[in-house]
N, C-alpha and C positions, 0 to 999 in steps of 0.2 A: 504493500500500500504506500509506504513512504517513497519507494522508487518511482511509483506512478505519479505521486504528487510532484516529485522533483522534475520528472519529464514534462509534466504540464506546465510547471513554472518556467522552464526553459523555453518551451514553445510560445508562451505568452510574451516573452521578451523579444522574440525575433521580429515581429511586425513593428514594435516600438523602435528597435534599433534601425530597422530598414527605413522607417519614416524619418528618423533623425538624419540618416545619411542622405536621403533624397532631398530633404529640406536644406541641408548644408550645401549640397551641389547647386540647387536652384538659387539659393541666396548668392553664391559665388558667381553664378552666371548673370543674375540681374543686377548685382552690385559689385563692380570691379574692385572697389576698395576692400572688399572682404577677402580677396584672394591672397593677400600677402601674409596671412597667418595671424595677424593681429586681431582680426574679427573672431576667429576661433578661440584665441587665447582669452579674449574678453568674455566670451560665452562660458568658458571653463571657470574663470574667476568668479563670475556672477552666480554660477550654479553650484559652486563648492559648498557654501554654507547650507543651502537647501538640501543638497545630497547628503551631507553629513548628518543633518537632523533626520532625514528620511530613513537612514539606516536603523535608527532606534524606533521610529514611528512605524516602520514596516512590521516589526514584531507585534505591535499592538493591533494593527489593522488585520493582520493574519488571524488574530484571536477574536476579531469582531469588536475591538475597542479602539479608542482614539484619545489622543492627548493634545489639547489645544493650548496648554500652558507653556509649551516649549519656547515660544517667542519671548514671553516675559522672563522666563528663567535665563535664557541666553542673554537678553538685554541687561538683566540685573548683574549677572556675572561679569559681563563686559564693563559695566560701570564700576563695580567693586574693585576689579583688578586695576583699572585705570585710575580710580580715585586713590587707591592704596599707593600706587606708584607716585602719584602727584604729591601726596602728603609725606612720603618717605624718600623722595628723590630717587625713585627706582624700585623695581620689584624683580625677583628672580623667577625663573621658570618653575622650580618646585613650589614656591609660594603661590604662584598663579594656578598651578594644578590643584593645590590643596583647596583654594577658594572655589574653583570650578567644581571639583568633585563633591565638596561639602554642601554647597548650595544646591547643586543638581540632585544629589542623593536625598536631601531633606525634602525637596518638592516631590521627588519620585516616591518616597516613603509615604507621604500624606496621600498622594493620588492612589498609590497601590493599596494602602490599607482600606481606604474608603470604597474602592471598587472591588477588590478581591475578597475582603472579609465582611464588609457591611453590605455588599451586593448593590451598591448604588450605581446608576448609569454613568459610564465614563465620560460621556459628552457633557452631562450636567456638572459632574465633579470637576472636570478640567476647565470648563468655562469659569467655574467659581475660583479655582486656583489661579487661572489666568489673571483675573481681576485682583485677587488677593496679592499675588506677587507683584503685579504692576502697581498696585497701591503702595506697597512697601517700597518699591523701586522709586516711585515719584516722591515719597516722603524723604528718602535718603538722598536722592539726587537734587531735589529742589531746583534751584537755578544754576547748579554747578555744571560746568562743561569741561570734560577732559580733552585736551588737545594733544597733538603729536609731540610737542616739545616736553610734555610731562611724562612721556613714556620712554622706556629703555630702548636702545637701538635694535635689540633682537626682535621686537614687535614689528617694526617696519621692515626689517630684513626678511622675515618670514612672509609678511603680507605682499611684498613685491618680488620675492625670489622665485626661481624656477629651476627645474631639473630637466635637462635636455629639451628646453623650450616649453615644458608643461609647468604651469604655475604650482608653487608649493602648496597652496591652499587646496587645489584640486587633487594633488597627489595624496594629501592627508585624508581627504574625503574618500578617495578611491581605495586606499588601504583599509579604512574602516569598513567600507561596503563589502570589500572582498572577504575580510575576516568574518563579518556578520553573516554573509551568505554561506560561508563554510560552516559556521555554527548552526545556521538554520537548516541546512540540508544534510549535514554529516554528523550531528550529535543527537543524543537522545533528547536533550533539552529542546533543541530546535524542532525536532520531529514532533515533540509533544505539542508545540505551538500550533502546528498544522492540524493535528488531531483535535485539539480544543476548538479551533476555528471551524473545522468541518462539521463537528457535532459535539457540543459541550457535554450534554448528558451522557452520550456514549463514551466520551473520553473519561469521564468520572467513573463510569461503571467498570472500565477495564483497568482501573487503578492509577490513572494519571492524577497527580495532585494539582487539580485545576487552580485552586486559589493560590497555592504557592508559586505556580508558574506565572500567573497573572501579576502577583505582587513583584516577583523578580523582574519581569519584563518592564513594569512601570518604573522600578528603581533604576534599572539599566538605562531606560529611556531618559530619565531625569539626569543621570550622570552624563549621558551623551549631550543633552541639552546644555548642561553646565559647561562642558568642554567646547561646545559650539560657541559659547560666549567668548572664548579665547579667539576663535576664528573670526568672529564678528569684530573684535578689537584689532586683530591682524589686518583685516580687510580695509578698515577705514581709518585706523589710528586716531579714533575719535569716539567719544561716548557722552551721551546726555540722557535725559529722561525719555527720549523717543527711541532709544536703541532697540532694534529688533522688532519694532512695532509692525504688526500685521503679517509677519512672514509665516505664521502657523498654517494659514490656508494654502500657501504655495507648497508647503511641505506635504500636506495631505494630497494636494493635486499631483505632485510629483510621484507619490506612491501609487495612486490610482491609475494615472496615465502610464506608469511603468509596469503595470500588470499585477499590482497587489490588490486582490479582490476585496472590495468594501464589505462583501458578505462573509469574508473570512476563508481561511483554509488554503489560500493560493498566493504566491508571490515571493520575491526575494529582495534583499537590499540592493543587489546589483541592478535589478529591474527598476527599482526606485531611483537609483543614480542615473540610469538612462532617461527615465522620465523627467528628472530635474534638468538634465542637459537639453532635452527636447523642448521642455517648457521655456527655457531661457533662449534657445535657438529661435523659437517662434517669435518671442518678443523682439529679438534682434532683427529677424527677417522683416517683421512688420515695420519696425523703425527704419530699416534700410529702404523700405518702399514708401516711406513718408506717411505711414498711418499714425494717427494721433495716439497718445498714451492712453486716453480713455477707451479707445477701441481695442487697444492691445489688452487691457484688462478684461474687456468684454469677450474677446476671443479666448483668453485663458479660462474664463468661467465657462464658456460654451464647451471647450475641450473637456473640462472636468465633468460636466453633465453628460457629454457624449461617451466618455470613458466609463462612467457609472452605468449608463444605459447599455453599452456594449457588454460590460461585465455581467449585467443582469440577464441579457439575452443568452449569452454563452452558458450561464448557470442553469437557466430554464431548459435549454436544449439538452444539456448534460443530464438533467433530472429526467426529462422525457425519455431519453435514450436508455437510461438505467431502468426506468419503469417498463419500457417495452421488452428489454431483455429478461426482466424478472417475470413478466407475464407470458413470455414465449414458452410453448410446450417443450418439455425435455425429450 
């Protein structure tokens, strides 16, 4: 069963990757300025943060859950690291990691406990923590703005660096998505997520500790959101009370467009990464064609709806096929 799920996940990623390649080729044809490689580099930089967050979000969506508090968590961590650096004339990498992991784990523990053990809807819980964390963030930030001159040199170095022409930020996101996909498809913990998303009652009946898996996935997602706050600071070398505002919906969109079924049980972090790049490539393509930013957002929203609709159609057809096989005479 787990092998079948893995094969389905891979098949769902193929059309997304194909669409991305076609879109990049069309953009290069229609806009000569895109051909030099700088356009692709810009897409990878802009999609890195979304892809990084999508690696953790994919685990939750696979289990039929969602976490909308990731943007507030990432923004708060970004500000806390920057503000600590500003007040102490610098901050080290270990100190930054400690802040990111501590804040992210705290938010993840709250979300996980409420969803896994109190059985509250994840959508409602994480909307609540989104505003709770954002409120704490606004109180701490006030009118304070962290600028590049208050940050140590290694922040800007990572934000603007590259490896063989590939931005460091995207390399970091790619490594996380590869590791998370391996965990999802090749470990018992990961396979349990698919089983829970496919049929939660059946997963519980065969001995899978559903609540523990849900709690662990929320804590892991919180930690990833905290670490994403570092990427957010790397990307802009700037932080204020608006840091990370509104990116949570792009994270969900990247997952769904990348083949992570909103109904659960299907998808991988690598698919979510491809979805993040595709989403950003569409934005760049529309911008290159002179389409206004408002229509770009409308197109992104339409793509999300179409992806959910497509996912639902595929799920219904699969169910009908299974029912026909079950009813067929032996």
